[in-house]
C-alpha positions in Angstrom: 5.8 13.0 -0.1 7.4 14.6 3.0 11.5 15.1 3.0 12.2 15.0 6.3 11.4 12.3 9.3 9.5 15.3 11.4 6.9 15.8 8.7 4.0 13.8 8.7 3.3 11.0 6.7 2.6 7.1 7.0 5.3 4.7 7.6 3.0 1.4 7.1 0.8 2.3 4.7 -2.9 4.1 4.9 -5.4 2.6 7.1 -7.7 2.2 4.2 -10.2 -0.3 6.5 -10.0 1.8 9.6 -10.3 5.2 7.5 -12.8 3.9 4.9 -15.0 7.1 4.9 -12.4 9.5 4.4 -10.2 7.5 1.8 -13.5 6.9 -0.2 -14.4 10.8 0.0 -11.0 11.8 -1.0 -10.7 8.7 -3.8 -14.5 10.1 -5.0 -13.3 13.6 -5.4 -10.0 13.2 -6.7 -11.0 10.6 -9.4 -14.2 12.9 -9.8 -11.2 15.8 -10.9 -9.7 13.3 -13.4 -7.1 12.6 -10.7 -5.8 9.0 -10.9 -5.4 8.0 -7.6 -3.3 5.4 -6.2 -3.4 4.2 -2.0 -0.1 3.3 -0.1 -1.0 0.4 2.0 0.2 -2.2 3.9 0.6 -5.8 2.0 -2.8 -6.6 3.9 -5.8 -9.1 2.4 -8.5 -6.6 4.2 -6.3 -3.3 3.2 -6.1 -4.6 -0.4 -10.0 -5.5 -0.5 -10.8 -2.0 1.1 -8.9 0.0 -1.4 -11.1 -2.0 -4.3 -14.2 -1.3 -2.2 -13.1 2.5 -1.9 -12.6 3.0 -5.8 -9.2 3.3 -6.4 -7.8 2.0 -9.5 -3.7 1.7 -8.2 -2.7 0.5 -4.7 1.3 0.8 -3.9 2.3 -2.0 -1.0 4.7 -1.0 1.4 7.7 -2.6 0.8 9.5 -1.2 4.3 9.5 -4.4 6.5 11.1 -6.7 3.5 13.9 -3.8 2.9 14.6 -3.5 6.5 15.0 -7.7 7.1 17.2 -7.6 3.9 18.9 -5.0 5.4 19.4 -6.5 8.4 20.4 -9.9 6.9 17.1 -11.6 8.4 16.6 -14.0 5.7 13.7 -15.8 7.1 11.7 -12.6 7.8 12.8 -11.3 4.3 11.3 -14.5 3.3 7.6 -14.0 5.1 7.5 -10.4 4.2 8.5 -11.2 0.5 5.5 -13.8 0.3 3.0 -11.1 2.2 3.9 -9.1 -0.9 3.3 -12.0 -3.4 0.0 -12.7 -2.0 -1.2 -9.4 -1.8 0.1 -8.3 -5.3 -1.9 -11.8 -6.6 -4.9 -10.5 -5.1 -4.9 -7.2 -5.8 -4.5 -7.7 -9.6 -7.2 -10.6 -9.2 -9.8 -7.9 -8.1 -8.6 -5.6 -11.0 -6.3 -3.1 -9.2 -2.6 -2.2 -10.8 -0.3 -2.6 -8.6 3.0 -0.9 -7.4 5.4 -1.3 -4.5 7.8 0.7 -2.8 9.2 2.3 0.4 13.0 1.4 1.4 13.9 0.0 -2.1 17.1 0.7 -2.7 
């Protein structure tokens, strides 16, 4: 994980759908070396399903938008973002993924 903002990182999660072949190759290579892989993704149905399709055993849902809304006192936005997280986590669990959440939590 980068230490400074200028370093390369993802702010909204990996685009597993758009980068499927690259992500799939990485998951296969790392998994083949005995490394357990977790994909950091948006709380989005297509991204969750793509994570499962590339055989990632674990996902971490990006919570940044929910945290930002809470910090800004935007209760309606925060409620919508939390619902997106809840739905994505439920879907992921139902298809056999281990689910974590993070980014902006304090």
